[in-house]
C-alpha positions as CSV (number, residue, x, y, z in Angstrom):
1,S,14.2,-10.7,87.9
2,A,17.1,-10.0,90.4
3,G,15.4,-12.1,93.1
4,L,14.7,-14.9,90.7
5,L,18.3,-14.8,89.5
6,S,19.7,-15.3,92.9
7,Q,17.3,-18.2,93.6
8,D,17.1,-19.8,90.2
9,P,19.3,-18.6,87.3
10,A,17.7,-21.0,84.8
11,T,14.2,-19.5,85.5
12,A,15.5,-16.0,85.2
13,I,17.2,-16.8,81.9
14,V,14.0,-18.3,80.5
15,F,12.0,-15.2,81.6
16,A,14.6,-12.9,80.1
17,L,14.6,-14.8,76.8
18,S,10.8,-14.9,76.7
19,N,10.5,-11.1,77.3
20,T,13.2,-10.3,74.7
21,G,11.7,-12.7,72.2
22,E,8.3,-11.3,72.8
23,A,9.3,-7.7,72.0
24,L,11.2,-8.9,68.8
25,L,8.2,-11.0,67.7
26,V,5.7,-8.2,68.1
27,A,8.0,-5.8,66.2
28,Q,8.5,-8.3,63.4
29,L,4.8,-9.0,63.1
30,I,4.1,-5.3,62.8
31,K,6.9,-4.7,60.4
32,Y,5.9,-7.7,58.2
33,H,2.2,-6.7,58.0
34,F,2.5,-2.9,58.0
35,G,6.0,-2.0,56.9
36,E,8.6,0.4,58.4
37,G,6.3,3.4,58.7
38,F,3.7,1.8,61.0
39,R,1.4,4.2,62.8
40,L,-1.6,3.8,65.1
41,E,-3.7,6.2,63.0
42,S,-6.1,3.8,61.4
43,L,-8.5,1.1,62.6
44,R,-6.5,-1.5,60.6
45,G,-3.3,-0.4,62.3
46,V,-4.8,-0.5,65.8
47,L,-6.4,-3.9,65.3
48,G,-3.1,-5.2,63.8
49,F,-1.2,-3.8,66.8
50,F,-3.6,-5.5,69.3
51,A,-3.3,-8.8,67.3
52,A,0.5,-8.6,67.3
53,A,0.5,-7.9,71.1
54,G,-1.8,-10.8,71.8
55,V,0.2,-13.3,69.6
56,G,3.5,-12.1,71.1
57,A,2.3,-12.3,74.7
58,A,0.7,-15.7,74.1
59,I,3.8,-17.3,72.6
60,S,6.1,-15.7,75.1
61,G,3.8,-16.9,77.9
62,A,3.8,-20.4,76.6
63,V,7.6,-20.5,76.7
64,A,7.8,-18.9,80.1
65,T,5.2,-21.2,81.5
66,V,7.1,-24.3,80.4
67,G,10.3,-22.9,81.8
68,F,8.7,-21.9,85.0
69,I,7.2,-25.3,85.6
70,Y,10.3,-27.2,84.5
71,F,13.0,-25.2,86.3
72,H,11.0,-23.8,89.2
73,G,9.0,-26.9,90.0
74,S,5.7,-25.0,90.4
75,H,2.5,-26.9,91.2
76,T,0.4,-24.0,90.0
77,P,-1.7,-25.1,87.0
78,A,0.0,-24.3,83.7
79,L,-3.1,-22.5,82.4
80,A,-3.1,-20.1,85.4
81,I,0.6,-19.3,84.9
82,W,0.1,-18.7,81.1
83,L,-3.0,-16.5,81.6
84,N,-1.2,-14.4,84.2
85,W,1.7,-13.9,81.9
86,L,-0.5,-13.2,78.9
87,A,-2.6,-10.6,80.7
88,S,0.4,-8.8,82.3
89,D,2.5,-8.7,79.1
90,A,-0.3,-7.8,76.8
91,L,-1.3,-5.0,79.1
92,G,2.3,-3.8,79.3
93,I,2.7,-3.8,75.5
94,I,-0.6,-2.0,75.0
95,M,0.3,0.7,77.6
96,V,3.9,1.4,76.5
97,A,4.4,0.5,72.8
98,P,2.0,3.2,71.4
99,L,4.0,5.9,73.1
100,L,7.3,4.5,71.6
101,I,5.6,4.2,68.1
102,G,4.3,7.8,68.4
103,L,7.7,9.1,69.5
104,R,9.3,7.5,66.4
105,S,6.7,9.1,64.1
106,L,7.5,12.6,65.5
107,R,10.9,12.5,63.7
108,F,9.0,12.7,60.4
109,N,6.2,14.9,61.5
110,P,7.1,17.1,64.5
111,P,4.4,19.0,66.3
112,E,4.2,22.8,66.1
113,R,5.2,24.7,69.2
114,W,1.7,25.5,70.3
115,E,0.7,21.8,70.1
116,L,3.8,20.8,72.0
117,V,3.0,23.3,74.8
118,K,-0.7,22.4,74.9
119,G,0.0,18.6,74.9
120,T,2.6,18.9,77.6
121,L,0.5,21.0,79.8
122,T,-2.5,18.7,79.4
123,L,-0.4,15.7,80.2
124,A,0.9,17.5,83.3
125,G,-2.7,18.3,84.3
126,L,-3.7,14.7,83.8
127,T,-0.8,13.5,86.0
128,V,-2.0,15.9,88.8
129,V,-5.6,14.7,88.4
130,C,-4.5,11.0,88.6
131,V,-2.3,11.7,91.7
132,V,-5.2,13.5,93.4
133,A,-7.9,11.1,92.3
134,F,-6.1,7.9,93.2
135,G,-4.6,9.4,96.4
136,C,-7.9,10.3,97.9
137,P,-10.8,8.1,99.2
138,A,-12.7,6.2,96.5
139,H,-16.0,8.1,96.9
140,Y,-14.2,11.1,95.4
141,W,-13.2,9.2,92.3
142,Y,-16.6,9.8,90.6
143,T,-16.0,13.5,90.9
144,V,-12.4,13.7,89.8
145,L,-12.0,10.9,87.3
146,P,-14.4,12.2,84.6
147,L,-11.8,15.0,84.1
148,G,-9.1,12.4,84.0
149,L,-11.0,10.6,81.2
150,L,-11.8,13.8,79.3
151,L,-8.2,15.0,79.1
152,P,-7.0,12.0,76.9
153,V,-9.9,12.5,74.6
154,L,-9.0,16.2,74.2
155,L,-5.4,15.2,73.5
156,A,-6.5,12.6,70.9
157,A,-8.7,15.2,69.2
158,H,-6.3,18.2,69.1
159,C,-2.7,16.8,69.2
160,H,-0.5,14.2,67.6
161,P,-1.4,10.6,68.6
162,V,1.8,10.4,70.7
163,F,0.1,12.7,73.3
164,A,-2.9,10.4,73.6
165,A,-0.6,7.4,73.9
166,A,1.3,9.2,76.8
167,A,-2.1,10.0,78.4
168,V,-3.1,6.3,78.3
169,L,0.3,5.4,79.8
170,V,-0.3,7.9,82.7
171,L,-3.8,6.6,83.3
172,G,-2.7,2.9,83.1
173,F,0.3,3.5,85.4
174,S,-2.0,5.2,87.9
175,V,-4.6,2.4,87.9
176,V,-1.9,-0.4,88.2
177,S,0.0,1.5,90.9
178,T,-3.2,2.0,92.9
179,A,-4.1,-1.6,92.7
180,T,-0.6,-2.9,93.3
181,F,0.3,-0.7,96.3
182,G,-3.2,-0.4,97.7
183,M,-3.4,3.4,97.8
184,A,-6.5,5.2,99.1
185,D,-9.5,3.1,100.1
186,V,-8.3,0.3,97.8
187,G,-5.6,-0.4,100.5
188,E,-8.2,-1.7,102.9
189,L,-9.0,-4.7,100.6
190,P,-6.9,-7.7,101.7
191,S,-6.0,-9.3,98.4
192,L,-4.5,-8.0,95.1
193,H,-7.3,-9.8,93.3
194,D,-9.9,-7.7,95.2
195,R,-8.0,-4.5,94.6
196,V,-7.7,-5.1,90.9
197,H,-11.5,-5.8,90.7
């Protein structure tokens, strides 16, 4: 947003308001339908969370698209702008919010010491696996990544949900970073679209 602010303050303000409004809208939708003690420990809660993330990102994307076209004078089709906003914001919400929700629930139900140690060590191991896997050539991914996918399942089965949420964030951040910065063999692909695919 800093680059946008220097070029076009009106666009930056619209984006900032859209992002802030999106977070507030998602939080209010969850609070309205599930109450203060919302947790991602039931199918109803997970589906409600996904629905709130989709609605919040869709409305925020509509506002941002109108602002972008109006203030920035873009000739990109409105649907393309909206879809990009929707996808990136919904992905961001789904990756980050469960960790924040889980951290809040730890106040009322803290993990035992052994669970904290086991969860933290497993997350550290997952981080190492992701760094090794996404830092080496792609043909090694099939060898290393099954371990990277097994560790979050183990966390979900044996620890509080916050540990599984942290594992999803680590995996998501690794995938997004690899595609964005073109690490390993993915860097040989010329476009971001090809790297994401």
